[in-house]
mmCIF file of the N, C-alpha and C atoms, coordinates in Angstrom:
data_MODEL
# 
_entry.id   MODEL 
# 
loop_
_atom_site.group_PDB 
_atom_site.id 
_atom_site.type_symbol 
_atom_site.label_atom_id 
_atom_site.label_alt_id 
_atom_site.label_comp_id 
_atom_site.label_asym_id 
_atom_site.label_entity_id 
_atom_site.label_seq_id 
_atom_site.pdbx_PDB_ins_code 
_atom_site.Cartn_x 
_atom_site.Cartn_y 
_atom_site.Cartn_z 
_atom_site.occupancy 
_atom_site.B_iso_or_equiv 
_atom_site.pdbx_formal_charge 
_atom_site.auth_seq_id 
_atom_site.auth_comp_id 
_atom_site.auth_asym_id 
_atom_site.auth_atom_id 
_atom_site.pdbx_PDB_model_num 
ATOM 1   N N  . UNK A 1 1  ? 107.996 83.636  100.854 1.00 0.00 ? 1  UNK A N  1 
ATOM 2   C CA . UNK A 1 1  ? 108.587 85.073  100.457 1.00 0.00 ? 1  UNK A CA 1 
ATOM 3   C C  . UNK A 1 1  ? 108.955 86.059  101.731 1.00 0.00 ? 1  UNK A C  1 
ATOM 4   N N  . UNK A 1 2  ? 110.119 86.473  101.634 1.00 0.00 ? 2  UNK A N  1 
ATOM 5   C CA . UNK A 1 2  ? 110.353 87.181  102.947 1.00 0.00 ? 2  UNK A CA 1 
ATOM 6   C C  . UNK A 1 2  ? 110.508 88.917  102.424 1.00 0.00 ? 2  UNK A C  1 
ATOM 7   N N  . UNK A 1 3  ? 109.900 89.607  103.191 1.00 0.00 ? 3  UNK A N  1 
ATOM 8   C CA . UNK A 1 3  ? 109.817 91.220  102.776 1.00 0.00 ? 3  UNK A CA 1 
ATOM 9   C C  . UNK A 1 3  ? 110.315 91.608  104.210 1.00 0.00 ? 3  UNK A C  1 
ATOM 10  N N  . UNK A 1 4  ? 111.374 92.549  103.698 1.00 0.00 ? 4  UNK A N  1 
ATOM 11  C CA . UNK A 1 4  ? 111.953 93.270  104.984 1.00 0.00 ? 4  UNK A CA 1 
ATOM 12  C C  . UNK A 1 4  ? 112.081 94.898  104.626 1.00 0.00 ? 4  UNK A C  1 
ATOM 13  N N  . UNK A 1 5  ? 111.572 95.522  105.829 1.00 0.00 ? 5  UNK A N  1 
ATOM 14  C CA . UNK A 1 5  ? 111.442 97.020  105.920 1.00 0.00 ? 5  UNK A CA 1 
ATOM 15  C C  . UNK A 1 5  ? 112.790 97.394  106.750 1.00 0.00 ? 5  UNK A C  1 
ATOM 16  N N  . UNK A 1 6  ? 113.807 98.313  106.057 1.00 0.00 ? 6  UNK A N  1 
ATOM 17  C CA . UNK A 1 6  ? 114.996 98.449  106.610 1.00 0.00 ? 6  UNK A CA 1 
ATOM 18  C C  . UNK A 1 6  ? 114.863 100.060 106.811 1.00 0.00 ? 6  UNK A C  1 
ATOM 19  N N  . UNK A 1 7  ? 114.904 100.173 108.493 1.00 0.00 ? 7  UNK A N  1 
ATOM 20  C CA . UNK A 1 7  ? 114.576 101.485 108.621 1.00 0.00 ? 7  UNK A CA 1 
ATOM 21  C C  . UNK A 1 7  ? 114.646 101.750 110.359 1.00 0.00 ? 7  UNK A C  1 
ATOM 22  N N  . UNK A 1 8  ? 115.194 102.999 111.076 1.00 0.00 ? 8  UNK A N  1 
ATOM 23  C CA . UNK A 1 8  ? 115.379 103.121 112.316 1.00 0.00 ? 8  UNK A CA 1 
ATOM 24  C C  . UNK A 1 8  ? 114.273 103.407 113.135 1.00 0.00 ? 8  UNK A C  1 
ATOM 25  N N  . UNK A 1 9  ? 113.056 103.411 112.545 1.00 0.00 ? 9  UNK A N  1 
ATOM 26  C CA . UNK A 1 9  ? 111.714 103.433 113.239 1.00 0.00 ? 9  UNK A CA 1 
ATOM 27  C C  . UNK A 1 9  ? 111.108 104.703 113.071 1.00 0.00 ? 9  UNK A C  1 
ATOM 28  N N  . UNK A 1 10 ? 111.575 105.588 111.923 1.00 0.00 ? 10 UNK A N  1 
ATOM 29  C CA . UNK A 1 10 ? 110.870 106.859 111.437 1.00 0.00 ? 10 UNK A CA 1 
ATOM 30  C C  . UNK A 1 10 ? 109.670 106.662 111.128 1.00 0.00 ? 10 UNK A C  1 
ATOM 31  N N  . UNK A 1 11 ? 109.054 108.022 111.104 1.00 0.00 ? 11 UNK A N  1 
ATOM 32  C CA . UNK A 1 11 ? 107.376 107.636 110.514 1.00 0.00 ? 11 UNK A CA 1 
ATOM 33  C C  . UNK A 1 11 ? 107.294 107.230 109.277 1.00 0.00 ? 11 UNK A C  1 
ATOM 34  N N  . UNK A 1 12 ? 108.314 107.359 108.192 1.00 0.00 ? 12 UNK A N  1 
ATOM 35  C CA . UNK A 1 12 ? 108.192 106.835 106.928 1.00 0.00 ? 12 UNK A CA 1 
ATOM 36  C C  . UNK A 1 12 ? 108.418 105.536 106.851 1.00 0.00 ? 12 UNK A C  1 
ATOM 37  N N  . UNK A 1 13 ? 109.294 105.040 107.911 1.00 0.00 ? 13 UNK A N  1 
ATOM 38  C CA . UNK A 1 13 ? 109.618 103.463 107.696 1.00 0.00 ? 13 UNK A CA 1 
ATOM 39  C C  . UNK A 1 13 ? 108.453 102.876 108.309 1.00 0.00 ? 13 UNK A C  1 
ATOM 40  N N  . UNK A 1 14 ? 107.764 103.212 109.391 1.00 0.00 ? 14 UNK A N  1 
ATOM 41  C CA . UNK A 1 14 ? 106.605 102.585 109.881 1.00 0.00 ? 14 UNK A CA 1 
ATOM 42  C C  . UNK A 1 14 ? 105.548 102.579 108.843 1.00 0.00 ? 14 UNK A C  1 
ATOM 43  N N  . UNK A 1 15 ? 105.527 103.777 108.113 1.00 0.00 ? 15 UNK A N  1 
ATOM 44  C CA . UNK A 1 15 ? 104.250 103.472 107.067 1.00 0.00 ? 15 UNK A CA 1 
ATOM 45  C C  . UNK A 1 15 ? 104.601 102.637 106.087 1.00 0.00 ? 15 UNK A C  1 
ATOM 46  N N  . UNK A 1 16 ? 105.924 102.375 105.700 1.00 0.00 ? 16 UNK A N  1 
ATOM 47  C CA . UNK A 1 16 ? 106.353 101.327 104.692 1.00 0.00 ? 16 UNK A CA 1 
ATOM 48  C C  . UNK A 1 16 ? 105.967 100.033 105.212 1.00 0.00 ? 16 UNK A C  1 
ATOM 49  N N  . UNK A 1 17 ? 106.178 99.952  106.423 1.00 0.00 ? 17 UNK A N  1 
ATOM 50  C CA . UNK A 1 17 ? 105.986 98.712  107.086 1.00 0.00 ? 17 UNK A CA 1 
ATOM 51  C C  . UNK A 1 17 ? 104.319 98.251  107.372 1.00 0.00 ? 17 UNK A C  1 
ATOM 52  N N  . UNK A 1 18 ? 103.447 99.238  107.543 1.00 0.00 ? 18 UNK A N  1 
ATOM 53  C CA . UNK A 1 18 ? 102.227 99.179  107.428 1.00 0.00 ? 18 UNK A CA 1 
ATOM 54  C C  . UNK A 1 18 ? 101.611 98.903  106.080 1.00 0.00 ? 18 UNK A C  1 
ATOM 55  N N  . UNK A 1 19 ? 101.801 99.500  105.045 1.00 0.00 ? 19 UNK A N  1 
ATOM 56  C CA . UNK A 1 19 ? 102.044 99.207  103.616 1.00 0.00 ? 19 UNK A CA 1 
ATOM 57  C C  . UNK A 1 19 ? 102.300 97.803  103.084 1.00 0.00 ? 19 UNK A C  1 
ATOM 58  N N  . UNK A 1 20 ? 103.580 97.166  103.635 1.00 0.00 ? 20 UNK A N  1 
ATOM 59  C CA . UNK A 1 20 ? 103.784 95.899  103.460 1.00 0.00 ? 20 UNK A CA 1 
ATOM 60  C C  . UNK A 1 20 ? 102.804 95.002  104.089 1.00 0.00 ? 20 UNK A C  1 
ATOM 61  N N  . UNK A 1 21 ? 102.518 95.011  105.118 1.00 0.00 ? 21 UNK A N  1 
ATOM 62  C CA . UNK A 1 21 ? 101.692 94.220  105.974 1.00 0.00 ? 21 UNK A CA 1 
ATOM 63  C C  . UNK A 1 21 ? 100.594 94.272  105.038 1.00 0.00 ? 21 UNK A C  1 
ATOM 64  N N  . UNK A 1 22 ? 99.861  95.398  104.614 1.00 0.00 ? 22 UNK A N  1 
ATOM 65  C CA . UNK A 1 22 ? 98.403  95.217  104.049 1.00 0.00 ? 22 UNK A CA 1 
ATOM 66  C C  . UNK A 1 22 ? 98.628  94.553  102.702 1.00 0.00 ? 22 UNK A C  1 
ATOM 67  N N  . UNK A 1 23 ? 99.771  94.838  102.273 1.00 0.00 ? 23 UNK A N  1 
ATOM 68  C CA . UNK A 1 23 ? 100.125 93.912  100.776 1.00 0.00 ? 23 UNK A CA 1 
ATOM 69  C C  . UNK A 1 23 ? 100.301 92.663  100.853 1.00 0.00 ? 23 UNK A C  1 
ATOM 70  N N  . UNK A 1 24 ? 100.944 92.153  101.938 1.00 0.00 ? 24 UNK A N  1 
ATOM 71  C CA . UNK A 1 24 ? 101.112 90.927  102.053 1.00 0.00 ? 24 UNK A CA 1 
ATOM 72  C C  . UNK A 1 24 ? 99.705  90.139  102.604 1.00 0.00 ? 24 UNK A C  1 
ATOM 73  N N  . UNK A 1 25 ? 99.019  90.743  103.347 1.00 0.00 ? 25 UNK A N  1 
ATOM 74  C CA . UNK A 1 25 ? 97.746  89.995  103.965 1.00 0.00 ? 25 UNK A CA 1 
ATOM 75  C C  . UNK A 1 25 ? 96.675  90.153  102.826 1.00 0.00 ? 25 UNK A C  1 
ATOM 76  N N  . UNK A 1 26 ? 96.783  91.046  101.935 1.00 0.00 ? 26 UNK A N  1 
ATOM 77  C CA . UNK A 1 26 ? 95.828  91.040  100.362 1.00 0.00 ? 26 UNK A CA 1 
ATOM 78  C C  . UNK A 1 26 ? 95.914  89.474  99.783  1.00 0.00 ? 26 UNK A C  1 
ATOM 79  N N  . UNK A 1 27 ? 97.238  88.881  99.964  1.00 0.00 ? 27 UNK A N  1 
ATOM 80  C CA . UNK A 1 27 ? 97.422  87.397  99.119  1.00 0.00 ? 27 UNK A CA 1 
ATOM 81  C C  . UNK A 1 27 ? 96.604  86.306  100.013 1.00 0.00 ? 27 UNK A C  1 
ATOM 82  N N  . UNK A 1 28 ? 96.139  86.512  101.512 1.00 0.00 ? 28 UNK A N  1 
ATOM 83  C CA . UNK A 1 28 ? 95.737  85.754  102.412 1.00 0.00 ? 28 UNK A CA 1 
ATOM 84  C C  . UNK A 1 28 ? 96.657  85.278  103.230 1.00 0.00 ? 28 UNK A C  1 
ATOM 85  N N  . UNK A 1 29 ? 95.969  84.556  104.516 1.00 0.00 ? 29 UNK A N  1 
ATOM 86  C CA . UNK A 1 29 ? 96.979  83.987  105.335 1.00 0.00 ? 29 UNK A CA 1 
ATOM 87  C C  . UNK A 1 29 ? 98.222  82.752  105.014 1.00 0.00 ? 29 UNK A C  1 
ATOM 88  N N  . UNK A 1 30 ? 97.601  82.070  104.119 1.00 0.00 ? 30 UNK A N  1 
ATOM 89  C CA . UNK A 1 30 ? 98.247  80.911  103.427 1.00 0.00 ? 30 UNK A CA 1 
ATOM 90  C C  . UNK A 1 30 ? 99.114  81.142  102.428 1.00 0.00 ? 30 UNK A C  1 
ATOM 91  N N  . UNK A 1 31 ? 99.671  82.387  102.179 1.00 0.00 ? 31 UNK A N  1 
ATOM 92  C CA . UNK A 1 31 ? 100.189 82.799  100.771 1.00 0.00 ? 31 UNK A CA 1 
ATOM 93  C C  . UNK A 1 31 ? 102.063 82.525  101.173 1.00 0.00 ? 31 UNK A C  1 
ATOM 94  N N  . UNK A 1 32 ? 102.076 82.210  102.568 1.00 0.00 ? 32 UNK A N  1 
ATOM 95  C CA . UNK A 1 32 ? 103.586 82.074  102.753 1.00 0.00 ? 32 UNK A CA 1 
ATOM 96  C C  . UNK A 1 32 ? 104.329 83.459  102.767 1.00 0.00 ? 32 UNK A C  1 
ATOM 97  N N  . UNK A 1 33 ? 103.794 84.416  103.066 1.00 0.00 ? 33 UNK A N  1 
ATOM 98  C CA . UNK A 1 33 ? 104.766 86.045  103.106 1.00 0.00 ? 33 UNK A CA 1 
ATOM 99  C C  . UNK A 1 33 ? 104.990 86.681  104.253 1.00 0.00 ? 33 UNK A C  1 
ATOM 100 N N  . UNK A 1 34 ? 106.213 86.572  104.919 1.00 0.00 ? 34 UNK A N  1 
ATOM 101 C CA . UNK A 1 34 ? 106.746 87.185  105.828 1.00 0.00 ? 34 UNK A CA 1 
ATOM 102 C C  . UNK A 1 34 ? 106.999 88.425  106.029 1.00 0.00 ? 34 UNK A C  1 
ATOM 103 N N  . UNK A 1 35 ? 106.461 89.573  106.648 1.00 0.00 ? 35 UNK A N  1 
ATOM 104 C CA . UNK A 1 35 ? 107.365 90.858  106.778 1.00 0.00 ? 35 UNK A CA 1 
ATOM 105 C C  . UNK A 1 35 ? 107.764 91.095  108.050 1.00 0.00 ? 35 UNK A C  1 
ATOM 106 N N  . UNK A 1 36 ? 109.041 91.380  107.991 1.00 0.00 ? 36 UNK A N  1 
ATOM 107 C CA . UNK A 1 36 ? 109.689 91.922  109.121 1.00 0.00 ? 36 UNK A CA 1 
ATOM 108 C C  . UNK A 1 36 ? 110.452 93.502  109.125 1.00 0.00 ? 36 UNK A C  1 
ATOM 109 N N  . UNK A 1 37 ? 110.503 93.602  110.418 1.00 0.00 ? 37 UNK A N  1 
ATOM 110 C CA . UNK A 1 37 ? 111.122 95.249  110.337 1.00 0.00 ? 37 UNK A CA 1 
ATOM 111 C C  . UNK A 1 37 ? 112.941 94.871  110.408 1.00 0.00 ? 37 UNK A C  1 
ATOM 112 N N  . UNK A 1 38 ? 113.673 95.725  110.015 1.00 0.00 ? 38 UNK A N  1 
ATOM 113 C CA . UNK A 1 38 ? 115.025 95.541  110.420 1.00 0.00 ? 38 UNK A CA 1 
ATOM 114 C C  . UNK A 1 38 ? 115.756 96.813  110.553 1.00 0.00 ? 38 UNK A C  1 
ATOM 115 N N  . UNK A 1 39 ? 116.178 97.066  111.937 1.00 0.00 ? 39 UNK A N  1 
ATOM 116 C CA . UNK A 1 39 ? 116.951 98.348  112.246 1.00 0.00 ? 39 UNK A CA 1 
ATOM 117 C C  . UNK A 1 39 ? 118.264 98.392  112.375 1.00 0.00 ? 39 UNK A C  1 
ATOM 118 N N  . UNK A 1 40 ? 119.139 97.418  111.614 1.00 0.00 ? 40 UNK A N  1 
ATOM 119 C CA . UNK A 1 40 ? 120.248 97.145  111.915 1.00 0.00 ? 40 UNK A CA 1 
ATOM 120 C C  . UNK A 1 40 ? 121.206 98.020  110.845 1.00 0.00 ? 40 UNK A C  1 
ATOM 121 N N  . UNK A 1 41 ? 122.028 98.939  111.244 1.00 0.00 ? 41 UNK A N  1 
ATOM 122 C CA . UNK A 1 41 ? 122.404 99.963  110.200 1.00 0.00 ? 41 UNK A CA 1 
ATOM 123 C C  . UNK A 1 41 ? 123.516 99.330  109.329 1.00 0.00 ? 41 UNK A C  1 
ATOM 124 N N  . UNK A 1 42 ? 124.241 98.189  109.978 1.00 0.00 ? 42 UNK A N  1 
ATOM 125 C CA . UNK A 1 42 ? 125.294 97.444  109.487 1.00 0.00 ? 42 UNK A CA 1 
ATOM 126 C C  . UNK A 1 42 ? 124.668 96.677  108.156 1.00 0.00 ? 42 UNK A C  1 
ATOM 127 N N  . UNK A 1 43 ? 123.510 95.912  108.514 1.00 0.00 ? 43 UNK A N  1 
ATOM 128 C CA . UNK A 1 43 ? 122.837 95.494  107.286 1.00 0.00 ? 43 UNK A CA 1 
ATOM 129 C C  . UNK A 1 43 ? 122.379 96.193  106.448 1.00 0.00 ? 43 UNK A C  1 
ATOM 130 N N  . UNK A 1 44 ? 121.711 97.389  106.733 1.00 0.00 ? 44 UNK A N  1 
ATOM 131 C CA . UNK A 1 44 ? 121.418 98.387  105.522 1.00 0.00 ? 44 UNK A CA 1 
ATOM 132 C C  . UNK A 1 44 ? 122.657 98.619  104.480 1.00 0.00 ? 44 UNK A C  1 
ATOM 133 N N  . UNK A 1 45 ? 123.857 98.782  104.917 1.00 0.00 ? 45 UNK A N  1 
ATOM 134 C CA . UNK A 1 45 ? 125.211 99.069  104.414 1.00 0.00 ? 45 UNK A CA 1 
ATOM 135 C C  . UNK A 1 45 ? 125.549 97.763  103.565 1.00 0.00 ? 45 UNK A C  1 
ATOM 136 N N  . UNK A 1 46 ? 125.258 96.842  104.185 1.00 0.00 ? 46 UNK A N  1 
ATOM 137 C CA . UNK A 1 46 ? 125.522 95.368  103.343 1.00 0.00 ? 46 UNK A CA 1 
ATOM 138 C C  . UNK A 1 46 ? 125.017 95.577  102.178 1.00 0.00 ? 46 UNK A C  1 
ATOM 139 N N  . UNK A 1 47 ? 123.634 95.775  102.085 1.00 0.00 ? 47 UNK A N  1 
ATOM 140 C CA . UNK A 1 47 ? 122.788 95.687  101.327 1.00 0.00 ? 47 UNK A CA 1 
ATOM 141 C C  . UNK A 1 47 ? 122.613 96.799  100.266 1.00 0.00 ? 47 UNK A C  1 
ATOM 142 N N  . UNK A 1 48 ? 123.464 97.789  100.581 1.00 0.00 ? 48 UNK A N  1 
ATOM 143 C CA . UNK A 1 48 ? 123.765 98.781  99.666  1.00 0.00 ? 48 UNK A CA 1 
ATOM 144 C C  . UNK A 1 48 ? 122.652 99.988  99.771  1.00 0.00 ? 48 UNK A C  1 
ATOM 145 N N  . UNK A 1 49 ? 122.028 99.935  101.008 1.00 0.00 ? 49 UNK A N  1 
ATOM 146 C CA . UNK A 1 49 ? 120.759 101.137 101.594 1.00 0.00 ? 49 UNK A CA 1 
ATOM 147 C C  . UNK A 1 49 ? 121.349 102.173 102.349 1.00 0.00 ? 49 UNK A C  1 
ATOM 148 N N  . UNK A 1 50 ? 121.376 103.037 101.627 1.00 0.00 ? 50 UNK A N  1 
ATOM 149 C CA . UNK A 1 50 ? 121.918 104.181 102.476 1.00 0.00 ? 50 UNK A CA 1 
ATOM 150 C C  . UNK A 1 50 ? 121.207 105.111 102.950 1.00 0.00 ? 50 UNK A C  1 
ATOM 151 N N  . UNK A 1 51 ? 119.909 104.975 102.421 1.00 0.00 ? 51 UNK A N  1 
ATOM 152 C CA . UNK A 1 51 ? 118.959 105.998 102.887 1.00 0.00 ? 51 UNK A CA 1 
ATOM 153 C C  . UNK A 1 51 ? 117.740 105.178 103.025 1.00 0.00 ? 51 UNK A C  1 
ATOM 154 N N  . UNK A 1 52 ? 116.847 105.578 104.399 1.00 0.00 ? 52 UNK A N  1 
ATOM 155 C CA . UNK A 1 52 ? 115.732 104.698 104.670 1.00 0.00 ? 52 UNK A CA 1 
ATOM 156 C C  . UNK A 1 52 ? 114.588 105.382 104.213 1.00 0.00 ? 52 UNK A C  1 
ATOM 157 N N  . UNK A 1 53 ? 113.418 104.824 104.185 1.00 0.00 ? 53 UNK A N  1 
ATOM 158 C CA . UNK A 1 53 ? 113.386 103.310 104.495 1.00 0.00 ? 53 UNK A CA 1 
ATOM 159 C C  . UNK A 1 53 ? 113.410 102.721 103.099 1.00 0.00 ? 53 UNK A C  1 
ATOM 160 N N  . UNK A 1 54 ? 114.096 101.525 103.339 1.00 0.00 ? 54 UNK A N  1 
ATOM 161 C CA . UNK A 1 54 ? 114.260 100.338 102.327 1.00 0.00 ? 54 UNK A CA 1 
ATOM 162 C C  . UNK A 1 54 ? 113.429 99.155  102.178 1.00 0.00 ? 54 UNK A C  1 
ATOM 163 N N  . UNK A 1 55 ? 113.063 98.783  100.990 1.00 0.00 ? 55 UNK A N  1 
ATOM 164 C CA . UNK A 1 55 ? 112.068 97.643  100.810 1.00 0.00 ? 55 UNK A CA 1 
ATOM 165 C C  . UNK A 1 55 ? 113.172 96.661  100.215 1.00 0.00 ? 55 UNK A C  1 
ATOM 166 N N  . UNK A 1 56 ? 113.122 95.494  100.825 1.00 0.00 ? 56 UNK A N  1 
ATOM 167 C CA . UNK A 1 56 ? 113.791 94.361  100.297 1.00 0.00 ? 56 UNK A CA 1 
ATOM 168 C C  . UNK A 1 56 ? 112.969 93.158  100.333 1.00 0.00 ? 56 UNK A C  1 
ATOM 169 N N  . UNK A 1 57 ? 112.757 92.384  99.129  1.00 0.00 ? 57 UNK A N  1 
ATOM 170 C CA . UNK A 1 57 ? 112.126 91.243  98.667  1.00 0.00 ? 57 UNK A CA 1 
ATOM 171 C C  . UNK A 1 57 ? 113.132 90.066  98.446  1.00 0.00 ? 57 UNK A C  1 
ATOM 172 N N  . UNK A 1 58 ? 112.853 89.028  99.279  1.00 0.00 ? 58 UNK A N  1 
ATOM 173 C CA . UNK A 1 58 ? 113.883 87.881  99.171  1.00 0.00 ? 58 UNK A CA 1 
ATOM 174 C C  . UNK A 1 58 ? 115.200 88.193  98.738  1.00 0.00 ? 58 UNK A C  1 
ATOM 175 N N  . UNK A 1 59 ? 115.683 89.237  99.343  1.00 0.00 ? 59 UNK A N  1 
ATOM 176 C CA . UNK A 1 59 ? 116.942 89.517  99.335  1.00 0.00 ? 59 UNK A CA 1 
ATOM 177 C C  . UNK A 1 59 ? 117.327 90.542  98.171  1.00 0.00 ? 59 UNK A C  1 
ATOM 178 N N  . UNK A 1 60 ? 116.391 91.152  97.631  1.00 0.00 ? 60 UNK A N  1 
ATOM 179 C CA . UNK A 1 60 ? 116.636 92.004  96.634  1.00 0.00 ? 60 UNK A CA 1 
ATOM 180 C C  . UNK A 1 60 ? 115.900 93.404  96.997  1.00 0.00 ? 60 UNK A C  1 
ATOM 181 N N  . UNK A 1 61 ? 117.086 94.350  96.786  1.00 0.00 ? 61 UNK A N  1 
ATOM 182 C CA . UNK A 1 61 ? 116.562 95.587  97.096  1.00 0.00 ? 61 UNK A CA 1 
ATOM 183 C C  . UNK A 1 61 ? 115.373 96.223  96.178  1.00 0.00 ? 61 UNK A C  1 
ATOM 184 N N  . UNK A 1 62 ? 114.491 96.612  96.537  1.00 0.00 ? 62 UNK A N  1 
ATOM 185 C CA . UNK A 1 62 ? 113.368 97.030  95.745  1.00 0.00 ? 62 UNK A CA 1 
ATOM 186 C C  . UNK A 1 62 ? 113.270 98.643  95.365  1.00 0.00 ? 62 UNK A C  1 
ATOM 187 N N  . UNK A 1 63 ? 113.157 99.262  96.671  1.00 0.00 ? 63 UNK A N  1 
ATOM 188 C CA . UNK A 1 63 ? 113.072 100.623 96.520  1.00 0.00 ? 63 UNK A CA 1 
ATOM 189 C C  . UNK A 1 63 ? 113.792 101.007 98.268  1.00 0.00 ? 63 UNK A C  1 
ATOM 190 N N  . UNK A 1 64 ? 114.473 102.203 97.767  1.00 0.00 ? 64 UNK A N  1 
ATOM 191 C CA . UNK A 1 64 ? 115.222 102.817 98.785  1.00 0.00 ? 64 UNK A CA 1 
ATOM 192 C C  . UNK A 1 64 ? 114.778 104.260 98.991  1.00 0.00 ? 64 UNK A C  1 
ATOM 193 N N  . UNK A 1 65 ? 114.443 105.075 100.274 1.00 0.00 ? 65 UNK A N  1 
ATOM 194 C CA . UNK A 1 65 ? 114.286 106.294 100.502 1.00 0.00 ? 65 UNK A CA 1 
ATOM 195 C C  . UNK A 1 65 ? 112.744 106.477 99.910  1.00 0.00 ? 65 UNK A C  1 
ATOM 196 N N  . UNK A 1 66 ? 112.066 105.604 99.504  1.00 0.00 ? 66 UNK A N  1 
ATOM 197 C CA . UNK A 1 66 ? 110.411 105.735 99.100  1.00 0.00 ? 66 UNK A CA 1 
ATOM 198 C C  . UNK A 1 66 ? 109.525 104.920 100.153 1.00 0.00 ? 66 UNK A C  1 
ATOM 199 N N  . UNK A 1 67 ? 108.557 105.549 100.240 1.00 0.00 ? 67 UNK A N  1 
ATOM 200 C CA . UNK A 1 67 ? 107.468 104.851 100.937 1.00 0.00 ? 67 UNK A CA 1 
ATOM 201 C C  . UNK A 1 67 ? 106.449 104.420 99.765  1.00 0.00 ? 67 UNK A C  1 
ATOM 202 N N  . UNK A 1 68 ? 106.813 103.195 99.226  1.00 0.00 ? 68 UNK A N  1 
ATOM 203 C CA . UNK A 1 68 ? 105.578 102.759 98.124  1.00 0.00 ? 68 UNK A CA 1 
ATOM 204 C C  . UNK A 1 68 ? 104.099 102.408 98.905  1.00 0.00 ? 68 UNK A C  1 
ATOM 205 N N  . UNK A 1 69 ? 103.211 102.614 98.137  1.00 0.00 ? 69 UNK A N  1 
ATOM 206 C CA . UNK A 1 69 ? 101.816 102.061 98.558  1.00 0.00 ? 69 UNK A CA 1 
ATOM 207 C C  . UNK A 1 69 ? 101.690 100.536 98.760  1.00 0.00 ? 69 UNK A C  1 
ATOM 208 N N  . UNK A 1 70 ? 100.616 100.229 99.282  1.00 0.00 ? 70 UNK A N  1 
ATOM 209 C CA . UNK A 1 70 ? 100.256 98.973  99.495  1.00 0.00 ? 70 UNK A CA 1 
ATOM 210 C C  . UNK A 1 70 ? 100.127 98.331  97.850  1.00 0.00 ? 70 UNK A C  1 
ATOM 211 N N  . UNK A 1 71 ? 99.367  98.990  96.973  1.00 0.00 ? 71 UNK A N  1 
ATOM 212 C CA . UNK A 1 71 ? 99.458  98.598  95.798  1.00 0.00 ? 71 UNK A CA 1 
ATOM 213 C C  . UNK A 1 71 ? 100.670 98.312  94.930  1.00 0.00 ? 71 UNK A C  1 
ATOM 214 N N  . UNK A 1 72 ? 101.734 99.143  95.261  1.00 0.00 ? 72 UNK A N  1 
ATOM 215 C CA . UNK A 1 72 ? 102.911 99.260  94.454  1.00 0.00 ? 72 UNK A CA 1 
ATOM 216 C C  . UNK A 1 72 ? 103.623 97.633  94.924  1.00 0.00 ? 72 UNK A C  1 
ATOM 217 N N  . UNK A 1 73 ? 103.159 97.833  96.318  1.00 0.00 ? 73 UNK A N  1 
ATOM 218 C CA . UNK A 1 73 ? 104.083 96.582  96.895  1.00 0.00 ? 73 UNK A CA 1 
ATOM 219 C C  . UNK A 1 73 ? 103.384 95.189  96.420  1.00 0.00 ? 73 UNK A C  1 
ATOM 220 N N  . UNK A 1 74 ? 102.166 95.264  96.333  1.00 0.00 ? 74 UNK A N  1 
ATOM 221 C CA . UNK A 1 74 ? 101.410 94.190  95.712  1.00 0.00 ? 74 UNK A CA 1 
ATOM 222 C C  . UNK A 1 74 ? 101.829 93.761  94.395  1.00 0.00 ? 74 UNK A C  1 
ATOM 223 N N  . UNK A 1 75 ? 101.933 94.546  93.487  1.00 0.00 ? 75 UNK A N  1 
ATOM 224 C CA . UNK A 1 75 ? 102.504 94.659  91.974  1.00 0.00 ? 75 UNK A CA 1 
ATOM 225 C C  . UNK A 1 75 ? 103.987 93.852  92.307  1.00 0.00 ? 75 UNK A C  1 
ATOM 226 N N  . UNK A 1 76 ? 104.738 94.512  93.214  1.00 0.00 ? 76 UNK A N  1 
ATOM 227 C CA . UNK A 1 76 ? 106.060 93.706  93.294  1.00 0.00 ? 76 UNK A CA 1 
ATOM 228 C C  . UNK A 1 76 ? 106.299 92.531  93.758  1.00 0.00 ? 76 UNK A C  1 
ATOM 229 N N  . UNK A 1 77 ? 105.039 91.889  94.730  1.00 0.00 ? 77 UNK A N  1 
ATOM 230 C CA . UNK A 1 77 ? 105.370 90.496  95.045  1.00 0.00 ? 77 UNK A CA 1 
ATOM 231 C C  . UNK A 1 77 ? 104.580 89.908  93.982  1.00 0.00 ? 77 UNK A C  1 
ATOM 232 N N  . UNK A 1 78 ? 103.417 90.299  93.176  1.00 0.00 ? 78 UNK A N  1 
ATOM 233 C CA . UNK A 1 78 ? 103.205 89.452  92.154  1.00 0.00 ? 78 UNK A CA 1 
ATOM 234 C C  . UNK A 1 78 ? 104.053 89.143  91.091  1.00 0.00 ? 78 UNK A C  1 
ATOM 235 N N  . UNK A 1 79 ? 105.011 90.068  90.845  1.00 0.00 ? 79 UNK A N  1 
ATOM 236 C CA . UNK A 1 79 ? 106.180 89.865  89.761  1.00 0.00 ? 79 UNK A CA 1 
ATOM 237 C C  . UNK A 1 79 ? 107.186 88.808  90.413  1.00 0.00 ? 79 UNK A C  1 
ATOM 238 N N  . UNK A 1 80 ? 107.123 88.690  91.697  1.00 0.00 ? 80 UNK A N  1 
ATOM 239 C CA . UNK A 1 80 ? 108.077 87.502  91.859  1.00 0.00 ? 80 UNK A CA 1 
ATOM 240 C C  . UNK A 1 80 ? 107.228 86.347  92.390  1.00 0.00 ? 80 UNK A C  1 
ATOM 241 N N  . UNK A 1 81 ? 106.006 85.990  92.097  1.00 0.00 ? 81 UNK A N  1 
ATOM 242 C CA . UNK A 1 81 ? 105.620 84.927  92.263  1.00 0.00 ? 81 UNK A CA 1 
ATOM 243 C C  . UNK A 1 81 ? 105.599 83.879  91.050  1.00 0.00 ? 81 UNK A C  1 
# 
């Protein structure tokens, strides 16, 4: 599973990234969940994200302009397993 945080490095983007890392870690090291930041504005627009931060799981935009909690992200991950 691939989780992407779309953002340019603002405080909210960094917080969403930290929350995503925490959510992924809760599934254990062998869960196969990767979390990465993406700061490419052209990629954002191709994904339809015009407000940051954006949360993308396996190519699907999950949230835009919101900082989801680690618990919220865990639920979204669980829904896709």
